[in-house]
PDB file with SEQRES, HELIX, SHEET and CRYST1 records, atoms N, CA, C and O in Angstrom:
SEQRES   1 A   82  MET ALA GLY PRO ASP GLY GLY VAL ASN ILE ARG LEU ALA          
SEQRES   2 A   82  CYS ARG TRP LEU GLY PRO SER ARG ALA THR HIS TYR ARG          
SEQRES   3 A   82  ARG GLY ARG VAL ARG GLU ALA PHE CYS GLY PRO ARG LEU          
SEQRES   4 A   82  PRO ARG ARG VAL PRO ARG ALA LEU SER SER VAL GLU ARG          
SEQRES   5 A   82  SER LEU ILE ARG ALA ALA LEU TYR SER ASP ARG PHE VAL          
SEQRES   6 A   82  ASP ARG SER ALA THR ALA LEU THR SER SER CYS ASP CYS          
SEQRES   7 A   82  ARG PRO VAL TYR                                              
HELIX    1 AA1 ILE A   10  LEU A   17  1                                   8    
HELIX    2 AA2 ARG A   21  GLY A   28  1                                   8    
HELIX    3 AA3 SER A   49  LEU A   59  1                                  11    
HELIX    4 AA4 ASP A   62  PHE A   64  5                                   3    
HELIX    5 AA5 ALA A   69  SER A   74  1                                   6    
CRYST1    1.000    1.000    1.000  90.00  90.00  90.00 P 1           1          
ATOM      1  N   MET A   1      57.014 130.764  93.323  1.00  0.00           N  
ATOM      2  CA  MET A   1      57.832 129.755  93.002  1.00  0.00           C  
ATOM      3  C   MET A   1      57.640 128.433  93.926  1.00  0.00           C  
ATOM      4  O   MET A   1      58.531 127.602  94.101  1.00  0.00           O  
ATOM      5  N   ALA A   2      56.471 128.375  94.433  1.00  0.00           N  
ATOM      6  CA  ALA A   2      56.113 127.257  95.291  1.00  0.00           C  
ATOM      7  C   ALA A   2      55.876 125.924  94.442  1.00  0.00           C  
ATOM      8  O   ALA A   2      55.213 125.931  93.405  1.00  0.00           O  
ATOM      9  N   GLY A   3      56.415 124.892  94.920  1.00  0.00           N  
ATOM     10  CA  GLY A   3      56.234 123.584  94.139  1.00  0.00           C  
ATOM     11  C   GLY A   3      54.925 122.959  94.604  1.00  0.00           C  
ATOM     12  O   GLY A   3      54.169 123.594  95.339  1.00  0.00           O  
ATOM     13  N   PRO A   4      54.645 121.731  94.189  1.00  0.00           N  
ATOM     14  CA  PRO A   4      53.418 121.124  94.519  1.00  0.00           C  
ATOM     15  C   PRO A   4      53.291 120.788  96.012  1.00  0.00           C  
ATOM     16  O   PRO A   4      52.178 120.742  96.535  1.00  0.00           O  
ATOM     17  N   ASP A   5      54.464 120.543  96.734  1.00  0.00           N  
ATOM     18  CA  ASP A   5      54.311 120.271  98.183  1.00  0.00           C  
ATOM     19  C   ASP A   5      54.595 121.440  98.998  1.00  0.00           C  
ATOM     20  O   ASP A   5      54.877 121.321 100.190  1.00  0.00           O  
ATOM     21  N   GLY A   6      54.532 122.625  98.379  1.00  0.00           N  
ATOM     22  CA  GLY A   6      54.668 123.928  99.075  1.00  0.00           C  
ATOM     23  C   GLY A   6      56.172 124.343  99.168  1.00  0.00           C  
ATOM     24  O   GLY A   6      56.394 125.466  99.622  1.00  0.00           O  
ATOM     25  N   GLY A   7      57.157 123.622  98.815  1.00  0.00           N  
ATOM     26  CA  GLY A   7      58.533 124.049  98.827  1.00  0.00           C  
ATOM     27  C   GLY A   7      58.816 124.776  97.513  1.00  0.00           C  
ATOM     28  O   GLY A   7      57.948 125.157  96.727  1.00  0.00           O  
ATOM     29  N   VAL A   8      60.134 124.923  97.369  1.00  0.00           N  
ATOM     30  CA  VAL A   8      60.600 125.709  96.147  1.00  0.00           C  
ATOM     31  C   VAL A   8      60.600 124.818  94.967  1.00  0.00           C  
ATOM     32  O   VAL A   8      60.990 123.654  95.048  1.00  0.00           O  
ATOM     33  N   ASN A   9      60.148 125.376  93.818  1.00  0.00           N  
ATOM     34  CA  ASN A   9      60.145 124.751  92.555  1.00  0.00           C  
ATOM     35  C   ASN A   9      61.558 124.829  91.998  1.00  0.00           C  
ATOM     36  O   ASN A   9      62.022 125.875  91.544  1.00  0.00           O  
ATOM     37  N   ILE A  10      62.208 123.708  92.050  1.00  0.00           N  
ATOM     38  CA  ILE A  10      63.650 123.593  91.582  1.00  0.00           C  
ATOM     39  C   ILE A  10      63.820 123.879  90.052  1.00  0.00           C  
ATOM     40  O   ILE A  10      64.826 124.449  89.628  1.00  0.00           O  
ATOM     41  N   ARG A  11      62.839 123.477  89.268  1.00  0.00           N  
ATOM     42  CA  ARG A  11      62.929 123.789  87.851  1.00  0.00           C  
ATOM     43  C   ARG A  11      62.986 125.256  87.589  1.00  0.00           C  
ATOM     44  O   ARG A  11      63.852 125.765  86.879  1.00  0.00           O  
ATOM     45  N   LEU A  12      62.045 125.913  88.180  1.00  0.00           N  
ATOM     46  CA  LEU A  12      61.946 127.430  88.009  1.00  0.00           C  
ATOM     47  C   LEU A  12      63.034 128.128  88.547  1.00  0.00           C  
ATOM     48  O   LEU A  12      63.569 129.037  87.912  1.00  0.00           O  
ATOM     49  N   ALA A  13      63.453 127.748  89.783  1.00  0.00           N  
ATOM     50  CA  ALA A  13      64.590 128.447  90.430  1.00  0.00           C  
ATOM     51  C   ALA A  13      65.808 128.343  89.723  1.00  0.00           C  
ATOM     52  O   ALA A  13      66.545 129.324  89.618  1.00  0.00           O  
ATOM     53  N   CYS A  14      66.121 127.133  89.175  1.00  0.00           N  
ATOM     54  CA  CYS A  14      67.306 126.905  88.383  1.00  0.00           C  
ATOM     55  C   CYS A  14      67.235 127.672  87.093  1.00  0.00           C  
ATOM     56  O   CYS A  14      68.255 128.139  86.587  1.00  0.00           O  
ATOM     57  N   ARG A  15      66.120 127.800  86.589  1.00  0.00           N  
ATOM     58  CA  ARG A  15      65.908 128.591  85.248  1.00  0.00           C  
ATOM     59  C   ARG A  15      66.243 130.002  85.547  1.00  0.00           C  
ATOM     60  O   ARG A  15      66.993 130.610  84.784  1.00  0.00           O  
ATOM     61  N   TRP A  16      65.743 130.573  86.606  1.00  0.00           N  
ATOM     62  CA  TRP A  16      65.957 131.998  86.894  1.00  0.00           C  
ATOM     63  C   TRP A  16      67.324 132.305  87.430  1.00  0.00           C  
ATOM     64  O   TRP A  16      67.838 133.402  87.210  1.00  0.00           O  
ATOM     65  N   LEU A  17      67.898 131.421  88.090  1.00  0.00           N  
ATOM     66  CA  LEU A  17      69.263 131.688  88.737  1.00  0.00           C  
ATOM     67  C   LEU A  17      70.383 131.241  87.871  1.00  0.00           C  
ATOM     68  O   LEU A  17      71.500 131.731  88.030  1.00  0.00           O  
ATOM     69  N   GLY A  18      70.156 130.347  86.969  1.00  0.00           N  
ATOM     70  CA  GLY A  18      71.280 130.010  85.985  1.00  0.00           C  
ATOM     71  C   GLY A  18      71.743 128.627  85.990  1.00  0.00           C  
ATOM     72  O   GLY A  18      71.877 128.060  84.905  1.00  0.00           O  
ATOM     73  N   PRO A  19      72.032 127.951  87.190  1.00  0.00           N  
ATOM     74  CA  PRO A  19      72.617 126.633  87.105  1.00  0.00           C  
ATOM     75  C   PRO A  19      71.612 125.619  86.668  1.00  0.00           C  
ATOM     76  O   PRO A  19      70.393 125.775  86.740  1.00  0.00           O  
ATOM     77  N   SER A  20      72.269 124.501  86.181  1.00  0.00           N  
ATOM     78  CA  SER A  20      71.327 123.496  85.653  1.00  0.00           C  
ATOM     79  C   SER A  20      70.784 122.658  86.857  1.00  0.00           C  
ATOM     80  O   SER A  20      71.332 122.669  87.959  1.00  0.00           O  
ATOM     81  N   ARG A  21      69.784 122.007  86.594  1.00  0.00           N  
ATOM     82  CA  ARG A  21      69.158 121.067  87.718  1.00  0.00           C  
ATOM     83  C   ARG A  21      70.136 120.053  88.163  1.00  0.00           C  
ATOM     84  O   ARG A  21      70.275 119.750  89.348  1.00  0.00           O  
ATOM     85  N   ALA A  22      70.788 119.553  87.227  1.00  0.00           N  
ATOM     86  CA  ALA A  22      71.802 118.458  87.590  1.00  0.00           C  
ATOM     87  C   ALA A  22      72.855 118.974  88.564  1.00  0.00           C  
ATOM     88  O   ALA A  22      73.289 118.267  89.474  1.00  0.00           O  
ATOM     89  N   THR A  23      73.249 120.212  88.351  1.00  0.00           N  
ATOM     90  CA  THR A  23      74.278 120.820  89.265  1.00  0.00           C  
ATOM     91  C   THR A  23      73.637 120.956  90.647  1.00  0.00           C  
ATOM     92  O   THR A  23      74.276 120.655  91.655  1.00  0.00           O  
ATOM     93  N   HIS A  24      72.463 121.377  90.699  1.00  0.00           N  
ATOM     94  CA  HIS A  24      71.758 121.535  92.000  1.00  0.00           C  
ATOM     95  C   HIS A  24      71.701 120.132  92.717  1.00  0.00           C  
ATOM     96  O   HIS A  24      72.111 120.039  93.874  1.00  0.00           O  
ATOM     97  N   TYR A  25      71.249 119.151  92.113  1.00  0.00           N  
ATOM     98  CA  TYR A  25      71.093 117.863  92.777  1.00  0.00           C  
ATOM     99  C   TYR A  25      72.466 117.261  93.082  1.00  0.00           C  
ATOM    100  O   TYR A  25      72.612 116.611  94.117  1.00  0.00           O  
ATOM    101  N   ARG A  26      73.491 117.449  92.217  1.00  0.00           N  
ATOM    102  CA  ARG A  26      74.804 116.907  92.441  1.00  0.00           C  
ATOM    103  C   ARG A  26      75.308 117.563  93.725  1.00  0.00           C  
ATOM    104  O   ARG A  26      75.788 116.852  94.608  1.00  0.00           O  
ATOM    105  N   ARG A  27      75.228 118.804  93.859  1.00  0.00           N  
ATOM    106  CA  ARG A  27      75.826 119.508  94.960  1.00  0.00           C  
ATOM    107  C   ARG A  27      75.063 119.286  96.315  1.00  0.00           C  
ATOM    108  O   ARG A  27      75.561 119.438  97.430  1.00  0.00           O  
ATOM    109  N   GLY A  28      73.826 118.918  96.050  1.00  0.00           N  
ATOM    110  CA  GLY A  28      73.019 118.702  97.266  1.00  0.00           C  
ATOM    111  C   GLY A  28      73.016 117.383  97.958  1.00  0.00           C  
ATOM    112  O   GLY A  28      72.535 117.252  99.083  1.00  0.00           O  
ATOM    113  N   ARG A  29      73.589 116.341  97.241  1.00  0.00           N  
ATOM    114  CA  ARG A  29      73.657 115.017  97.760  1.00  0.00           C  
ATOM    115  C   ARG A  29      74.830 114.837  98.747  1.00  0.00           C  
ATOM    116  O   ARG A  29      75.890 115.431  98.550  1.00  0.00           O  
ATOM    117  N   VAL A  30      74.659 114.068  99.747  1.00  0.00           N  
ATOM    118  CA  VAL A  30      75.728 113.773 100.651  1.00  0.00           C  
ATOM    119  C   VAL A  30      76.642 112.585 100.193  1.00  0.00           C  
ATOM    120  O   VAL A  30      76.243 111.451  99.928  1.00  0.00           O  
ATOM    121  N   ARG A  31      77.935 113.033 100.145  1.00  0.00           N  
ATOM    122  CA  ARG A  31      78.876 111.963  99.610  1.00  0.00           C  
ATOM    123  C   ARG A  31      79.475 111.241 100.793  1.00  0.00           C  
ATOM    124  O   ARG A  31      80.022 111.835 101.722  1.00  0.00           O  
ATOM    125  N   GLU A  32      79.340 109.891 100.710  1.00  0.00           N  
ATOM    126  CA  GLU A  32      79.929 109.035 101.727  1.00  0.00           C  
ATOM    127  C   GLU A  32      81.070 108.326 101.113  1.00  0.00           C  
ATOM    128  O   GLU A  32      81.179 108.217  99.891  1.00  0.00           O  
ATOM    129  N   ALA A  33      81.939 107.833 101.973  1.00  0.00           N  
ATOM    130  CA  ALA A  33      83.201 107.040 101.447  1.00  0.00           C  
ATOM    131  C   ALA A  33      82.602 105.746 100.899  1.00  0.00           C  
ATOM    132  O   ALA A  33      81.850 105.068 101.598  1.00  0.00           O  
ATOM    133  N   PHE A  34      82.934 105.397  99.641  1.00  0.00           N  
ATOM    134  CA  PHE A  34      82.406 104.276  98.988  1.00  0.00           C  
ATOM    135  C   PHE A  34      82.951 103.031  99.486  1.00  0.00           C  
ATOM    136  O   PHE A  34      82.178 102.122  99.788  1.00  0.00           O  
ATOM    137  N   CYS A  35      84.226 102.895  99.603  1.00  0.00           N  
ATOM    138  CA  CYS A  35      84.953 101.670 100.097  1.00  0.00           C  
ATOM    139  C   CYS A  35      85.972 102.054 101.227  1.00  0.00           C  
ATOM    140  O   CYS A  35      86.845 101.256 101.570  1.00  0.00           O  
ATOM    141  N   GLY A  36      85.853 103.189 101.751  1.00  0.00           N  
ATOM    142  CA  GLY A  36      86.808 103.536 102.787  1.00  0.00           C  
ATOM    143  C   GLY A  36      88.051 104.287 102.225  1.00  0.00           C  
ATOM    144  O   GLY A  36      88.085 104.638 101.045  1.00  0.00           O  
ATOM    145  N   PRO A  37      89.006 104.511 103.035  1.00  0.00           N  
ATOM    146  CA  PRO A  37      90.240 105.226 102.526  1.00  0.00           C  
ATOM    147  C   PRO A  37      90.956 104.292 101.497  1.00  0.00           C  
ATOM    148  O   PRO A  37      90.907 103.062 101.524  1.00  0.00           O  
ATOM    149  N   ARG A  38      91.577 104.995 100.656  1.00  0.00           N  
ATOM    150  CA  ARG A  38      92.429 104.272  99.729  1.00  0.00           C  
ATOM    151  C   ARG A  38      93.589 103.632 100.234  1.00  0.00           C  
ATOM    152  O   ARG A  38      94.331 104.311 100.945  1.00  0.00           O  
ATOM    153  N   LEU A  39      93.881 102.457 100.001  1.00  0.00           N  
ATOM    154  CA  LEU A  39      95.071 101.735 100.421  1.00  0.00           C  
ATOM    155  C   LEU A  39      96.320 101.979  99.523  1.00  0.00           C  
ATOM    156  O   LEU A  39      96.139 102.127  98.315  1.00  0.00           O  
ATOM    157  N   PRO A  40      97.505 102.026 100.013  1.00  0.00           N  
ATOM    158  CA  PRO A  40      98.550 102.198  99.051  1.00  0.00           C  
ATOM    159  C   PRO A  40      98.698 101.058  98.076  1.00  0.00           C  
ATOM    160  O   PRO A  40      98.581  99.884  98.428  1.00  0.00           O  
ATOM    161  N   ARG A  41      98.951 101.427  96.872  1.00  0.00           N  
ATOM    162  CA  ARG A  41      98.987 100.355  95.776  1.00  0.00           C  
ATOM    163  C   ARG A  41     100.427  99.649  95.814  1.00  0.00           C  
ATOM    164  O   ARG A  41     101.469 100.254  96.068  1.00  0.00           O  
ATOM    165  N   ARG A  42     100.344  98.451  95.560  1.00  0.00           N  
ATOM    166  CA  ARG A  42     101.497  97.585  95.528  1.00  0.00           C  
ATOM    167  C   ARG A  42     101.767  97.264  94.063  1.00  0.00           C  
ATOM    168  O   ARG A  42     100.964  96.598  93.410  1.00  0.00           O  
ATOM    169  N   VAL A  43     102.953  97.760  93.523  1.00  0.00           N  
ATOM    170  CA  VAL A  43     103.296  97.556  92.149  1.00  0.00           C  
ATOM    171  C   VAL A  43     103.827  96.176  91.979  1.00  0.00           C  
ATOM    172  O   VAL A  43     104.768  95.827  92.692  1.00  0.00           O  
ATOM    173  N   PRO A  44     103.325  95.367  91.115  1.00  0.00           N  
ATOM    174  CA  PRO A  44     103.789  93.970  91.028  1.00  0.00           C  
ATOM    175  C   PRO A  44     105.222  93.828  90.638  1.00  0.00           C  
ATOM    176  O   PRO A  44     105.852  92.841  91.018  1.00  0.00           O  
ATOM    177  N   ARG A  45     105.778  94.755  89.901  1.00  0.00           N  
ATOM    178  CA  ARG A  45     107.274  94.670  89.538  1.00  0.00           C  
ATOM    179  C   ARG A  45     108.190  95.350  90.545  1.00  0.00           C  
ATOM    180  O   ARG A  45     109.392  95.462  90.302  1.00  0.00           O  
ATOM    181  N   ALA A  46     107.655  95.800  91.660  1.00  0.00           N  
ATOM    182  CA  ALA A  46     108.522  96.444  92.648  1.00  0.00           C  
ATOM    183  C   ALA A  46     109.469  95.457  93.298  1.00  0.00           C  
ATOM    184  O   ALA A  46     109.154  94.277  93.451  1.00  0.00           O  
ATOM    185  N   LEU A  47     110.638  95.958  93.677  1.00  0.00           N  
ATOM    186  CA  LEU A  47     111.588  95.053  94.306  1.00  0.00           C  
ATOM    187  C   LEU A  47     111.128  94.909  95.806  1.00  0.00           C  
ATOM    188  O   LEU A  47     110.520  95.800  96.399  1.00  0.00           O  
ATOM    189  N   SER A  48     111.477  93.702  96.356  1.00  0.00           N  
ATOM    190  CA  SER A  48     111.232  93.473  97.830  1.00  0.00           C  
ATOM    191  C   SER A  48     112.234  94.329  98.563  1.00  0.00           C  
ATOM    192  O   SER A  48     113.142  94.902  97.960  1.00  0.00           O  
ATOM    193  N   SER A  49     112.061  94.416  99.904  1.00  0.00           N  
ATOM    194  CA  SER A  49     113.015  95.142 100.713  1.00  0.00           C  
ATOM    195  C   SER A  49     114.378  94.474 100.704  1.00  0.00           C  
ATOM    196  O   SER A  49     115.423  95.122 100.748  1.00  0.00           O  
ATOM    197  N   VAL A  50     114.320  93.114 100.642  1.00  0.00           N  
ATOM    198  CA  VAL A  50     115.654  92.382 100.666  1.00  0.00           C  
ATOM    199  C   VAL A  50     116.412  92.699  99.365  1.00  0.00           C  
ATOM    200  O   VAL A  50     117.615  92.956  99.414  1.00  0.00           O  
ATOM    201  N   GLU A  51     115.758  92.686  98.236  1.00  0.00           N  
ATOM    202  CA  GLU A  51     116.338  92.954  96.994  1.00  0.00           C  
ATOM    203  C   GLU A  51     116.844  94.373  96.874  1.00  0.00           C  
ATOM    204  O   GLU A  51     117.893  94.628  96.284  1.00  0.00           O  
ATOM    205  N   ARG A  52     116.058  95.325  97.463  1.00  0.00           N  
ATOM    206  CA  ARG A  52     116.541  96.749  97.533  1.00  0.00           C  
ATOM    207  C   ARG A  52     117.762  96.911  98.337  1.00  0.00           C  
ATOM    208  O   ARG A  52     118.642  97.696  97.986  1.00  0.00           O  
ATOM    209  N   SER A  53     117.855  96.138  99.495  1.00  0.00           N  
ATOM    210  CA  SER A  53     119.083  96.318 100.301  1.00  0.00           C  
ATOM    211  C   SER A  53     120.342  95.675  99.671  1.00  0.00           C  
ATOM    212  O   SER A  53     121.477  96.118  99.848  1.00  0.00           O  
ATOM    213  N   LEU A  54     120.040  94.590  98.920  1.00  0.00           N  
ATOM    214  CA  LEU A  54     121.246  93.966  98.131  1.00  0.00           C  
ATOM    215  C   LEU A  54     121.699  94.941  97.069  1.00  0.00           C  
ATOM    216  O   LEU A  54     122.907  95.128  96.927  1.00  0.00           O  
ATOM    217  N   ILE A  55     120.827  95.573  96.315  1.00  0.00           N  
ATOM    218  CA  ILE A  55     121.270  96.513  95.303  1.00  0.00           C  
ATOM    219  C   ILE A  55     121.899  97.699  95.965  1.00  0.00           C  
ATOM    220  O   ILE A  55     122.923  98.185  95.482  1.00  0.00           O  
ATOM    221  N   ARG A  56     121.336  98.203  97.063  1.00  0.00           N  
ATOM    222  CA  ARG A  56     121.919  99.397  97.686  1.00  0.00           C  
ATOM    223  C   ARG A  56     123.339  99.068  98.195  1.00  0.00           C  
ATOM    224  O   ARG A  56     124.234  99.909  98.117  1.00  0.00           O  
ATOM    225  N   ALA A  57     123.538  97.848  98.713  1.00  0.00           N  
ATOM    226  CA  ALA A  57     124.889  97.437  99.165  1.00  0.00           C  
ATOM    227  C   ALA A  57     125.919  97.342  98.072  1.00  0.00           C  
ATOM    228  O   ALA A  57     127.082  97.709  98.244  1.00  0.00           O  
ATOM    229  N   ALA A  58     125.428  96.800  96.854  1.00  0.00           N  
ATOM    230  CA  ALA A  58     126.303  96.675  95.686  1.00  0.00           C  
ATOM    231  C   ALA A  58     126.658  98.083  95.236  1.00  0.00           C  
ATOM    232  O   ALA A  58     127.818  98.315  94.895  1.00  0.00           O  
ATOM    233  N   LEU A  59     125.765  99.005  95.212  1.00  0.00           N  
ATOM    234  CA  LEU A  59     125.996 100.363  94.677  1.00  0.00           C  
ATOM    235  C   LEU A  59     126.942 101.109  95.572  1.00  0.00           C  
ATOM    236  O   LEU A  59     127.761 101.908  95.116  1.00  0.00           O  
ATOM    237  N   TYR A  60     126.815 100.823  96.937  1.00  0.00           N  
ATOM    238  CA  TYR A  60     127.732 101.531  97.929  1.00  0.00           C  
ATOM    239  C   TYR A  60     129.141 100.880  97.991  1.00  0.00           C  
ATOM    240  O   TYR A  60     130.020 101.334  98.723  1.00  0.00           O  
ATOM    241  N   SER A  61     129.307  99.863  97.241  1.00  0.00           N  
ATOM    242  CA  SER A  61     130.590  99.085  97.381  1.00  0.00           C  
ATOM    243  C   SER A  61     131.727 100.003  96.688  1.00  0.00           C  
ATOM    244  O   SER A  61     131.428 100.983  96.005  1.00  0.00           O  
ATOM    245  N   ASP A  62     133.014  99.609  96.919  1.00  0.00           N  
ATOM    246  CA  ASP A  62     134.208 100.383  96.377  1.00  0.00           C  
ATOM    247  C   ASP A  62     134.122 100.392  94.950  1.00  0.00           C  
ATOM    248  O   ASP A  62     134.600 101.371  94.376  1.00  0.00           O  
ATOM    249  N   ARG A  63     133.573  99.433  94.236  1.00  0.00           N  
ATOM    250  CA  ARG A  63     133.606  99.274  92.779  1.00  0.00           C  
ATOM    251  C   ARG A  63     132.791 100.504  92.152  1.00  0.00           C  
ATOM    252  O   ARG A  63     133.223 101.029  91.125  1.00  0.00           O  
ATOM    253  N   PHE A  64     131.679 100.943  92.726  1.00  0.00           N  
ATOM    254  CA  PHE A  64     130.934 101.964  92.173  1.00  0.00           C  
ATOM    255  C   PHE A  64     130.922 103.313  92.957  1.00  0.00           C  
ATOM    256  O   PHE A  64     130.092 104.183  92.692  1.00  0.00           O  
ATOM    257  N   VAL A  65     131.817 103.457  93.879  1.00  0.00           N  
ATOM    258  CA  VAL A  65     131.832 104.587  94.693  1.00  0.00           C  
ATOM    259  C   VAL A  65     132.034 105.950  93.897  1.00  0.00           C  
ATOM    260  O   VAL A  65     131.423 106.963  94.237  1.00  0.00           O  
ATOM    261  N   ASP A  66     132.830 105.933  92.929  1.00  0.00           N  
ATOM    262  CA  ASP A  66     133.146 107.187  92.148  1.00  0.00           C  
ATOM    263  C   ASP A  66     132.238 107.442  90.949  1.00  0.00           C  
ATOM    264  O   ASP A  66     132.532 108.340  90.160  1.00  0.00           O  
ATOM    265  N   ARG A  67     131.188 106.720  90.782  1.00  0.00           N  
ATOM    266  CA  ARG A  67     130.419 106.828  89.645  1.00  0.00           C  
ATOM    267  C   ARG A  67     129.054 107.497  90.015  1.00  0.00           C  
ATOM    268  O   ARG A  67     128.471 107.281  91.078  1.00  0.00           O  
ATOM    269  N   SER A  68     128.631 108.283  89.084  1.00  0.00           N  
ATOM    270  CA  SER A  68     127.205 108.914  89.224  1.00  0.00           C  
ATOM    271  C   SER A  68     126.112 107.917  88.883  1.00  0.00           C  
ATOM    272  O   SER A  68     126.326 106.861  88.288  1.00  0.00           O  
ATOM    273  N   ALA A  69     124.926 108.333  89.305  1.00  0.00           N  
ATOM    274  CA  ALA A  69     123.736 107.364  89.014  1.00  0.00           C  
ATOM    275  C   ALA A  69     123.571 107.361  87.417  1.00  0.00           C  
ATOM    276  O   ALA A  69     123.289 106.300  86.860  1.00  0.00           O  
ATOM    277  N   THR A  70     123.720 108.382  86.776  1.00  0.00           N  
ATOM    278  CA  THR A  70     123.559 108.311  85.287  1.00  0.00           C  
ATOM    279  C   THR A  70     124.653 107.335  84.648  1.00  0.00           C  
ATOM    280  O   THR A  70     124.400 106.575  83.714  1.00  0.00           O  
ATOM    281  N   ALA A  71     125.899 107.451  85.268  1.00  0.00           N  
ATOM    282  CA  ALA A  71     126.818 106.579  84.608  1.00  0.00           C  
ATOM    283  C   ALA A  71     126.589 105.120  84.914  1.00  0.00           C  
ATOM    284  O   ALA A  71     126.906 104.242  84.112  1.00  0.00           O  
ATOM    285  N   LEU A  72     126.056 104.883  86.035  1.00  0.00           N  
ATOM    286  CA  LEU A  72     125.697 103.545  86.368  1.00  0.00           C  
ATOM    287  C   LEU A  72     124.640 102.910  85.511  1.00  0.00           C  
ATOM    288  O   LEU A  72     124.750 101.753  85.106  1.00  0.00           O  
ATOM    289  N   THR A  73     123.558 103.726  85.224  1.00  0.00           N  
ATOM    290  CA  THR A  73     122.535 103.264  84.506  1.00  0.00           C  
ATOM    291  C   THR A  73     122.813 103.177  82.996  1.00  0.00           C  
ATOM    292  O   THR A  73     122.281 102.306  82.307  1.00  0.00           O  
ATOM    293  N   SER A  74     123.648 104.085  82.501  1.00  0.00           N  
ATOM    294  CA  SER A  74     123.964 103.961  81.158  1.00  0.00           C  
ATOM    295  C   SER A  74     125.051 103.028  80.807  1.00  0.00           C  
ATOM    296  O   SER A  74     125.157 102.744  79.614  1.00  0.00           O  
ATOM    297  N   SER A  75     125.856 102.518  81.627  1.00  0.00           N  
ATOM    298  CA  SER A  75     126.854 101.499  81.422  1.00  0.00           C  
ATOM    299  C   SER A  75     126.278 100.072  81.696  1.00  0.00           C  
ATOM    300  O   SER A  75     125.315  99.901  82.443  1.00  0.00           O  
ATOM    301  N   CYS A  76     126.866  99.148  81.104  1.00  0.00           N  
ATOM    302  CA  CYS A  76     126.510  97.732  81.340  1.00  0.00           C  
ATOM    303  C   CYS A  76     127.532  97.062  82.284  1.00  0.00           C  
ATOM    304  O   CYS A  76     127.763  95.853  82.263  1.00  0.00           O  
ATOM    305  N   ASP A  77     128.133  97.955  83.124  1.00  0.00           N  
ATOM    306  CA  ASP A  77     129.134  97.347  84.014  1.00  0.00           C  
ATOM    307  C   ASP A  77     128.571  96.556  85.195  1.00  0.00           C  
ATOM    308  O   ASP A  77     129.308  95.842  85.874  1.00  0.00           O  
ATOM    309  N   CYS A  78     127.270  96.684  85.438  1.00  0.00           N  
ATOM    310  CA  CYS A  78     126.617  95.978  86.534  1.00  0.00           C  
ATOM    311  C   CYS A  78     126.409  94.503  86.069  1.00  0.00           C  
ATOM    312  O   CYS A  78     125.665  94.232  85.127  1.00  0.00           O  
ATOM    313  N   ARG A  79     127.045  93.640  86.716  1.00  0.00           N  
ATOM    314  CA  ARG A  79     126.808  92.192  86.483  1.00  0.00           C  
ATOM    315  C   ARG A  79     125.784  91.643  87.419  1.00  0.00           C  
ATOM    316  O   ARG A  79     125.759  92.108  88.559  1.00  0.00           O  
ATOM    317  N   PRO A  80     124.948  90.722  87.085  1.00  0.00           N  
ATOM    318  CA  PRO A  80     123.939  90.224  87.873  1.00  0.00           C  
ATOM    319  C   PRO A  80     124.506  89.453  89.012  1.00  0.00           C  
ATOM    320  O   PRO A  80     125.475  88.726  88.790  1.00  0.00           O  
ATOM    321  N   VAL A  81     124.029  89.532  90.148  1.00  0.00           N  
ATOM    322  CA  VAL A  81     124.427  88.735  91.309  1.00  0.00           C  
ATOM    323  C   VAL A  81     123.385  87.819  91.668  1.00  0.00           C  
ATOM    324  O   VAL A  81     122.298  88.270  92.032  1.00  0.00           O  
ATOM    325  N   TYR A  82     123.611  86.458  91.603  1.00  0.00           N  
ATOM    326  CA  TYR A  82     122.654  85.491  91.890  1.00  0.00           C  
ATOM    327  C   TYR A  82     122.898  84.897  93.254  1.00  0.00           C  
ATOM    328  O   TYR A  82     122.151  84.019  93.688  1.00  0.00           O  
TER     329      TYR A  82                                                      
END                                                                             
């Protein structure tokens, strides 16, 4: 099973052992980080921290204290605050 350079003939070894040559070469290459670690994604429609704190303050007010989250989202009782 020696190849032309004296090493193992990959084609014959893969034929005898079963895996495809593509699998052999894919598993043999060294993977490096392409662009580094992934950064957390920013959703364009996400609320800012100030907007979140205003909404949280409105939901914790006396007006909404006895309502569940489902009742709040299903009712149109929330008036916009500008």
